[in-house]
N, C-alpha and C positions, 0 to 999 in steps of 0.2 A: 303442643299441651294433650294430655292423655284424654283420650275419648270417654274416658270414665269420668273426668271432672267435666267435661263439655255436658253430659247428660246427668250430671248429678242434679237432684230436683223436679228431673220430668217425668210423667206419668210412664214408664215403660211398660209396655205388655209383653215383650218376649225380644231374648237376644240371643244371636246363634255367634258363637266367636268371641275372640280375647276382648275384654273392654279397656285391658292395659297396653293399649297403642298408640305411638304417638300419630296426632292429625295435624299435618303440615299447614293445611289449609281448608275452606268450605266453599262447596261449590252447589249450584242450583240449577246450571246447565252444562250437560255431561261436556259441552266444546271448551269448557274453562277449566275441568279438571286437569290436576296434575297430579305427580306421585306421591302419596301420601293423604290426599285429600276424604275429607268427607262430603260424599254426593248426597244430596237431601233430595227424594224424589216427591215433587211436588204435582198433584192432580190438579191439574189448570182448567180453564173455561176452554181453552181451545187444543191443549194436549196433555199428557200425561209422563211424568217424569219418570214413572217406572218401566215406561216401553225404552228409556234410553239407558238403563242399566250396562247392558252390555259395552257400549261407547264411552260410559265413566269408566268403566273395569279396564278398558283397554288402554285407556288414557292414563290409569295408575290409581284410581280409587282404591282406597284401604279400608273404606268402611261405609255402609250406607243406611242412610235413617228414612223409613218406611213408613206408612202407612196400611200396605199391601203385602201380603204373603207371596214372598219370591223365590226363588231357588237359584241358589250361585255357587260355583266353585269353593271347594274349603280351602282357608287362609283369607277370606272376605270377612269380616265382621257384620252383623246385619241386627240393627234396631228396630225395632217395631212401636211406634206409638199411635195415636189416635188419630192426629192432626199434624201433618207436616209441615204446614204453611206456620204455625204457632210453633212446631219444633225447631223451623230454621232461626225463626225470631230470638227463640230461646238458645240456642247453641252459637248463633252470631254473636250475640250481646255477651256470653261468657266468654267467646273465643278472642275478643277485642278488650275483656278486660272492663265491662259494664262500663262505657264511659259515659253514657247521657247521665249518670248519677255524679259525673264530676263537672259537668257543665250546670249552668243557669240555661233550663229549657222550657222555651214558650212555644206552645202550639195554639194553632189556628185553625178552627174548622167551622163551615157554613156554606152555603151555596155563593153566595157573592161575598167580596171583600177580603178573601183571604189574601191576595197576592200585596195588596195595597197596606193591609194592616201590618202585613212583615215586613214591609219595607218601612214602614213608619218606625215600627221597634227597633228595628235596624239600625235606622238614623238617631233617633233618641239615643239608644244605649253608645252609639260611635259618640255622641256630643257628651256623653258622662264620661266619655275617655276609655272607654272598652274596646278591644279586638272582639269583633262580632262574626258569627256565621250565621248561614241563612239557606234553607232548605226550599224550594217552592217550584211555580210552575213555570217561570221566566229562566232562572238559573239557579246552580248553587253555587254560595259564595263563600268565602273564606279570608273575611275582613275585605281586601277589594278584588283580590281573587277571583275570577269568574269561571266556574266551572258546568260542564254540560250536564244539563237536566233533563234526562228520557220521560220521566214522569213527574207528576205534580209530587207524590210520596213514593221515595223510591223504595225498591225492595229491600226487606229488613236487614239481609247481609249486607247490600250494597250502603245502606243508612247507617248501620253501627261500624263501615268501615269509614265513612264520613265524618262519622263524629270522632273517629281516634283520631282522623288526620288533624281535624280542628286544633284537637287538643295540644299536637303534636306542633301545631303554629302558633300557639299561644292564646286561642280562644277562650274567652271566659263564659260567654253566653252563646246561646244560639235562639231562634225564631225559626218556625217550619211551618208551612203548610200543612195540615192534616186532612188530607181527602177522604171523603168517605168510605170509599175503595181501601187507602191506605188502615182504615181504622176494622173494617169487616175483612178484610184479609190478611190481618196480622202483620202489615208491615212494620207498625209500628209498637208490635205486640212486646213487651219487656223493655220499652223506653220510660224513664223515669222523668215526668213533666213535672216540672213546678209549678206553671200557670197554665191553662187551657181556656182559651177563647171561644165563643160562640157569637157569629156575626148575624145569622139568618140562616132559612131554612126555606126553599120552593120547591114545589115540584117540577124538578129539574132533570136529573139524574136518575128515571125511570125507564128501565126497557129489559130488553132480555139481556146484554151484555151488562148492565149496572146493576141497578136492585130490582126486585120485583114488585114493592109496590112502596107510597110514602111510608107507611109504618116501619117498614124495613130500613129505609133509607133517614128515617129521623132515631132509628134506634142507633144507626151505625156513628151517627153524630152524635148522640148521647154517651157514646161507651168512652170518648176521651174526657168526659167528667168523672171516670168512676176512675182515671187513671191518672189524674193529674191532685196536687195538695189544694190549689186553688181556681176557682172558676170565674171568666168573668162574662157575664151574660147580656145579650141584648135585650131586655125588658119589653121594648115595643114591638117586637117580632110575636104574631100569633100564637107561636108554638114553642114561647119561651118557658112557659109554665110547665109543659111535657119535658124539656131537658131538665130543668131544676128538679122535678120529682123523680130522675131517673138519677141524678148527681149523688156522689159520694163525697162530696169535696166542701169546702167554705166560699160562699158564693159571693160576688161584688156583681151588682147590676148598673148596667146605664142604658141611654134614652134619652129620647127627645121629648115624645107625647107625654109617658106615663112619668107616674114619680120612682125614682132611681137613685141609686147612691152616687152617683156621676152623672148631671143632668147637664144640656147645653140649651141656651136659652138666648135670643137676641142673635139668633143665624143671620148674617148678611153677605149672600151669594155676589161673585163679579168672576169678570173673564180670568183670572189668573190664580183664582184659590177662594178660600170660604173662610170668614170671620167671626166668631161664636164666642159666648162665655160659658162656665163652667160654674156650677156649684159640685162640691165634692168634701170627701172625707179629709185630703190635703188641701185646703181652702179653695177660695172662688179665684179666677184667674180668667182673663181676655185668652183667647186662642187665636192664632193665625195658621191656616193650612195651604201650603205652596201648591194645590191640586184642589180643583173645582168641584163643586157639586155638594147637594146637599146629603146625599150616600158616603161623602168622605165625612161628614160630621161624627156618623156612626164609627166609622172604622176609625178615624183618631181617637171618638171616645174609649174604643177597645182597646187602643194602643195606650193611652192616658190611663187606664185602668190598670191595664199589665205591669205597665213600668212603673207606674207609683206604688203598686204592691210588692215589687221588685226593689224599692228603696232608693229610685232615681228621683233624682230633685226637681223640680217645678220648671227650674230654670232650664235645666236639660230638656225635658219633654219640651218645653216651647221653642227651644233652639232647633230641636228635630223635626219637627212636625212644621215647622214654618221654612227648612229646607229641603225636605223630601222630594224625591221624583220617583217616579217608575215609569220603565220603558212600556210602551204601550197601554197607556192608561192615560186617558185625554193628553195623548202626548202631540203637540203641533210640531208640524214638519213647516222647515222653513222655506218659502215659494217665492219671496221676491217680487209677490205679483200683489192684486189687488184684493184677492181671494184667499182665504185661510183651509190650509188642510190639516184635519187631525186625524188620528190613528185612535182605535181605543177598541179594546179585545171584549165587549160587550157580544156575547153570543147567546142571549136567549131574552125573553120577551123583558123582564124586569129591568136588565142590565142596559138594553135598549131605550128603553121608556126614562131610565134613570138619566142616561147622557144626553140623551135628545132632550128632556126637560130642562136640563143645565143648560144646553147649549142657546137654547132659545131664550131663556132669560135674558140672555145678553147680546145674542145675535143681530147685527145693523141690519143685516140681509136677508135671502133665503137660506135654508137650512137643509142641505141635499144627504141625504144618507144611502149610501151604498153599503151591500150587506149580502150574505147567502147564508145557508145553513151547512153544518156537516152532516156528511152520510152517516148511515147507521147508527143512527141516535132517535129518539122520540119525534115522530112526525108531527104530535102537535105542537111543537117548539114553533115550526116553519108557519102554520096559521097564526100564530100569536105575535110571533114577530113581525110578519106582513100586516097583520091589522095595527100594529103601533106605529112602525113607520108609516104606513097611510094614514094615520090620525095627526101624528106628530109632524114631519118632515114637510117641508114644501115641494120637494120632488123625489122620489125612491128610484134607487137604481139597484133593481136584483140581478144579482149574479151568483157565481161559486164560491163556496168557503174552501172546505177539504169534502168533496164528496164520498170520498173511501171508495167503497163496491158498490155505488147507488150511479144511476145517470143523472148527471149534474144538471141535465132540461126538467127531468121529473122532479127533482127538488125545487125549483125554480118554479115549476108549477105549482106546486104546494104551495109555496109562499103568495103567489100570484090570488091564490084561493082565499087569503087571509085579508090582504090589501084591497082585494075586490069588495069586502065588506063594509069598506071607508070610501071617501069621493077623493082619496088621496091621487097624486095624477104619479104614474111611473114607465119605467121602459125596462123590457129583459135584453140581459147583454150576459150571455154564457160566459164567456171566457175573460177572468177577471182582470187580467190587462188591458184587455179593451175597453173595459167599463171604468176602469180608472181615466184611462186617455178621454173617452167620452166627457166622463166628471168634468175634468180638467180643460179640455176642448170647448165646452159650453159654459165654462165656469161664468158667472156675473158678477161686475164689483161687491165687495162686500160679501159675498157667498161665505159659506162655511160646509165645507166637504167633508163628511162624516164618513171614514173608512172601518167600517165597525166588524168585528168577528176576529180579526186575525191577529189584533196586537202586536206582541211579541213575537209571533210567529214569524219565522223566515223559511218558511216551505208551504206546499200543498201536498194535500194526500189523494192520490186516485186511486184507481183499481188495480192498475199496473205498473206503479212507479210513484215515487216522491220527489217531486220537483223543489228545488230554490226558487223561494219567493219572498222577499223581502221589499214590503210594500213603500218603504223610504227608498230604496234605492230604485222601484220603479216608478215613483213619482219623480224622483230627480235626473233619470233618463227620459220620460215623455218631456219636463220642462226643457233640459238640453237640446232635445231635439227641434222644439218649439220656437227657444232663441236662434237656433243655427239656420232654422228656415224662416227667421225674422218674424216670427208669431209672435 
């Protein structure tokens, strides 16, 4: 594709060289540049792509997209624009032929519930007979094919490439988690969203490497509703009105507590799911969801709204919700023992409170909560999660999560500060594998042991390494050793 066509419509500040050159590929990592590539120089949080121009040219870059003044040898075209993050999204969308315009695209944003809601939507659309794509935290999927997911919302080039692959493999609809970072950093720039969903917002992703304050975080979320044709909004969220005020699309609301276009009532919670009834523009229906918890009523309402607005029948909606499964979300691990092990991704105070409250509604014995907190994240989360577990769990095991560049014991001590505000009983065990072993070795009949924070993740991040760590495997290994020892 000619460079002139790639940048057509983009606000160009300056051009040096020839725009009528054929571009074979686009790269934002100089190591992935090949002959004929357009190298897009991203000025990022940790490094500046402009520094890697010599490496990109050595690898065969034919042109550069920059936002700073640079000097290069003759024969290399340089296009300067205001913002190369948006520029990457713009040229990637054009390079792949605007693939999101050819898909029915549903985006889900919010602090909690994005993953589960996208899986609910995927299940519903598949029950309607469609081949569905999914982009999210756990994995990217094309139908049943599972692809590696490096981040919740991929970089714009990777996302547009994935959309093109979906189309080539017969996908007609796609649902994706749209993170605040994905919105703020234009990873979803130029995407054509048919429907956007707002689940909720809490003070979670505030920090030096994320959002500077809550207003910045909310503004990022609100951006989706200036990019979609129809919005589906959780009216019960305290900040829903601010999201709607910033929206530029048709709005449908859902909720339990307040008047809403789609409203749930007569909610019945049980150990394997939740049942409720709805009133909606598409009729009044009984709904069953195969994942427990009141918070999953909200996720289901969001999925119902998006799918009904997409023309999906209530029969398919009900079937999809009744059969949905999500890895690492209230996931029960088979133990063959008289206690239960559950894995859940809860990694902030509200998510932890939701899952603990859900478990306590039906737990026949003790609720044992094992969790840690991620390093290089807002410290307030640690105090809050400690307080929640101390208040709701019968016993807490404080351990490591992904300490990253921080000292694991320092994080654990922060959590302890929170739990000491309660009368909750607890123990500190730094090594997560040993902590899980302790929980299993000391399990009492009818206990429910919640392993919180890792969920679908199969790794642990430390300062100097990342190791394989799948809690399902860890539990199985511990139980096998106990059985071999006759325990």
